C-alpha positions in Angstrom: 0.2 0.1 0.1 1.6 2.9 -1.4 0.3 6.5 0.9 1.4 9.9 1.1 1.7 12.4 4.4 1.6 15.5 1.7 0.3 16.6 -1.7 2.7 16.9 -4.2 4.0 20.7 -4.3 1.7 21.9 -7.2 -1.4 19.9 -5.6 -0.7 21.9 -1.9 0.3 25.5 -3.8 -3.5 25.0 -5.7 -5.1 23.8 -2.4 -3.6 26.4 -0.5 -4.7 29.2 -3.4 -8.6 27.5 -3.3 -8.7 27.8 0.2 -7.8 31.4 0.2 -10.4 31.9 -2.5 -13.2 29.9 -0.9 -16.2 31.7 0.3 -17.6 29.8 3.0 -20.7 31.8 2.9 -22.0 30.9 -0.4 -19.9 27.9 -0.2 -18.6 29.1 -3.7 -15.4 29.7 -5.6 -14.1 32.6 -8.4 -14.8 31.4 -12.2 -12.5 29.2 -13.3 -10.9 31.9 -15.7 -10.3 33.8 -12.5 -8.3 31.0 -10.6 -6.4 29.9 -13.6 -4.9 33.5 -14.0 -2.9 33.5 -10.9 -2.7 29.8 -10.9 -0.5 29.4 -14.5 1.7 32.0 -12.8 3.1 29.7 -10.2 6.3 27.6 -10.9 5.7 24.7 -9.3 2.3 24.3 -11.2 3.3 25.4 -14.8 4.8 21.8 -15.8 1.4 20.3 -14.4 -1.1 22.8 -16.8 -2.7 19.8 -18.1 -3.9 18.2 -14.7 -4.5 21.8 -13.2 -8.3 22.2 -13.9 -9.4 18.8 -13.5 -7.6 18.6 -10.1 -9.6 22.4 -9.3 -12.8 20.3 -10.6 -12.3 17.5 -8.6 -11.8 19.8 -5.4 -14.6 21.8 -6.1 -16.8 18.7 -6.3 -15.2 17.3 -3.0 -15.9 20.6 -1.3 -19.5 20.6 -2.3 -20.2 17.3 -1.0 -17.7 16.9 2.2 -17.4 20.7 3.0 -14.1 22.9 3.2 -12.3 20.4 5.0 -11.3 19.0 1.5 -9.2 22.1 1.3 -7.0 21.2 3.8 -3.3 20.0 2.7 -2.9 17.5 5.5 -5.6 14.8 7.0 -6.2 15.2 10.4 -5.5 11.3 11.0 -2.7 9.0 9.9 -3.0 6.7 7.1 -0.3 4.5 8.4 -1.4 3.8 11.6 -5.1 3.3 10.2 -3.7 0.4 8.1 -1.6 -0.7 10.6 -4.7 -0.8 13.1 -6.8 -2.6 10.6 -4.0 -5.0 9.1 -5.1 -8.3 10.2 -8.4 -7.4 9.0 -7.2 -6.5 5.4 -5.2 -9.6 5.2 -7.9 -11.7 6.2 -10.7 -10.2 3.9 -8.1 -10.1 0.9 -6.2 -13.5 1.7 -3.0 -11.9 1.8 0.1 -13.2 3.3 1.7 -10.1 3.8 1.0 -5.8 3.5 4.1 -3.5 3.5 3.5 0.5 3.9 5.3 2.9 1.8 5.2 6.3 1.9 5.0 7.8 -1.8 8.1 10.1 -1.4 10.1 7.1 -0.9 8.7 4.8 -3.7 11.6 4.1 -6.6 8.9 4.7 -9.4 7.8 8.1 -8.9 5.8 8.1 -12.0 3.8 5.2 -10.9 3.0 6.9 -7.5 2.2 10.3 -9.0 -1.6 10.4 -8.3 -0.8 9.3 -4.6 -2.1 11.9 -2.3 -3.2 12.1 1.3 -6.8 10.1 1.3 -6.1 8.4 -1.9 -3.5 5.4 -1.3 -2.5 2.9 -3.9 -2.9 -0.6 -3.6 -0.1 -2.6 -5.8 -0.7 -6.5 -5.5 2.5 -8.7 -5.8 2.5 -12.7 -5.9 5.0 -14.3 -3.6 8.2 -15.1 -5.1 8.9 -18.4 -3.2 8.3 -21.4 -4.8 5.3 -23.7 -2.7 7.5 -26.7 -4.4 10.6 -26.5 -3.0 10.6 -23.8 -0.5 7.2 -24.7 1.4 6.0 -27.9 3.6 2.6 -28.6 4.4 2.3 -29.2 7.8 -0.6 -30.8 10.0 -1.7 -28.6 12.7 -3.9 -30.5 15.2 -6.2 -29.1 18.4 -5.6 -30.6 21.4 -8.5 -29.1 23.2 -11.2 -31.3 23.6 -14.9 -30.4 22.6 -14.2 -27.8 20.7 -15.3 -26.8 17.2 -11.9 -26.3 16.1 -10.4 -29.7 14.3 -7.0 -30.5 12.5 -6.2 -28.9 9.3 -3.4 -28.8 6.8 -1.6 -25.5 6.4 0.9 -24.6 3.9 4.5 -23.3 5.9 7.0 -21.2 3.8 10.9 -20.9 4.4 11.1 -17.3 6.5 7.5 -17.9 7.8 7.2 -16.3 11.4 4.6 -18.1 13.7 2.2 -15.4 13.7 2.3 -15.9 9.8 1.1 -19.4 9.7 -1.7 -18.6 13.0 -3.0 -15.9 10.2 -2.9 -18.5 7.3 -4.9 -20.7 9.6 -7.2 -18.0 10.6 -8.3 -17.5 6.9 -8.6 -20.8 6.3 -11.2 -21.2 9.5 -13.4 -18.2 10.0 -14.4 -19.5 13.5 -10.9 -18.7 14.3 -10.6 -15.0 13.2 -11.4 -13.2 16.6 -9.8 -16.1 18.7 -6.5 -15.8 20.1 -4.6 -19.0 18.7 -1.2 -20.9 20.2 0.9 -23.0 18.4 2.8 -25.8 20.1 5.8 -28.3 19.0 6.6 -31.7 20.2 9.8 -32.2 22.0 10.2 -35.1 20.0 8.7 -34.3 16.5 8.6 -38.0 15.3 7.4 -39.7 18.8 5.6 -36.8 20.1 1.9 -37.7 18.1 2.0 -40.9 18.4 2.8 -40.8 22.4 -0.1 -41.7 25.1 -0.6 -38.5 27.1 0.6 -38.0 30.9 -2.1 -37.8 33.5 -0.7 -35.1 35.4 -0.6 -32.9 32.3 -2.3 -34.1 29.4 -2.1 -31.4 27.2 1.5 -29.9 27.4 3.6 -32.6 29.2 5.5 -33.1 25.4 4.8 -29.6 23.7 6.5 -26.6 23.7 5.2 -23.3 22.9 5.9 -21.2 19.7 6.3 -17.4 20.0 4.8 -15.3 17.4 8.0 -13.9 16.3 9.9 -17.2 15.7 10.9 -17.8 12.2 10.5 -20.9 10.3 13.2 -22.3 8.1 12.9 -24.7 5.5 16.0 -27.4 5.0 15.9 -28.3 1.3 17.7 -31.1 1.7 15.7 -33.0 4.4 12.6 -31.3 2.8 11.5 -30.5 6.5 10.9 -27.4 8.8 13.1 -26.1 11.4 12.4 -24.2 14.5 15.9 -22.3 16.1 18.0 -25.3 14.5 15.3 -28.4 15.3 13.2 -30.5 13.3 9.5 -29.2 13.6 8.1 -32.4 12.2 5.2 -32.8 10.1 3.1 -32.5 13.0 2.0 -29.2 15.4 -0.2 -28.4 17.6 -2.7 -25.7 18.7 -5.0 -24.4 21.2 -8.0 -21.8 20.9 -8.8 -19.0 23.6 
């Protein structure tokens, strides 16, 4: 998602002038010819004369609908914070693995982001470059809680995935998990763990260890298996739902 903290210089100059010419009582502006006489003399605006009047017309329409707040050159809220607060919802709704926020002024292709301005971000979708055949592994994730509506699922786990990425993928697969807190666990012995009898004193956790959200999963191409902190993860892990 490419967002802008500030308008381009030519748009900011245009907005400031329109703001100075706006008649709040009559909710109106001078005629376009009068506005153009001044705007065409502004150095920052001259290279963008083809875009000037469509932008002026757009601002006028927005003022008529939303009021004079449209003439402010900065938003009253942080777009970046808004995206971060709703990141999980966006990922889940659009079935995405990750979202990256880029401020338009730091984007390498300025032509691409030329029309990005405050309140008008740009979304660019990219396919994951990881090869699902050579850099991922299908892992069985088992819910170890009795009497719950959450069951076993097969989840594709990629190299460099964090545990929170795996959980986010699980929530997209099972909508019942979307508002729940999910915790992942690995078996102490990934080979024997899923086959061991439960311990009477600690039937749930005696042979399992929690996985922290920021833990990174590694894919070993030689063994075609997943690892965490250098230790084999196995083909089965567990989860609980709170």
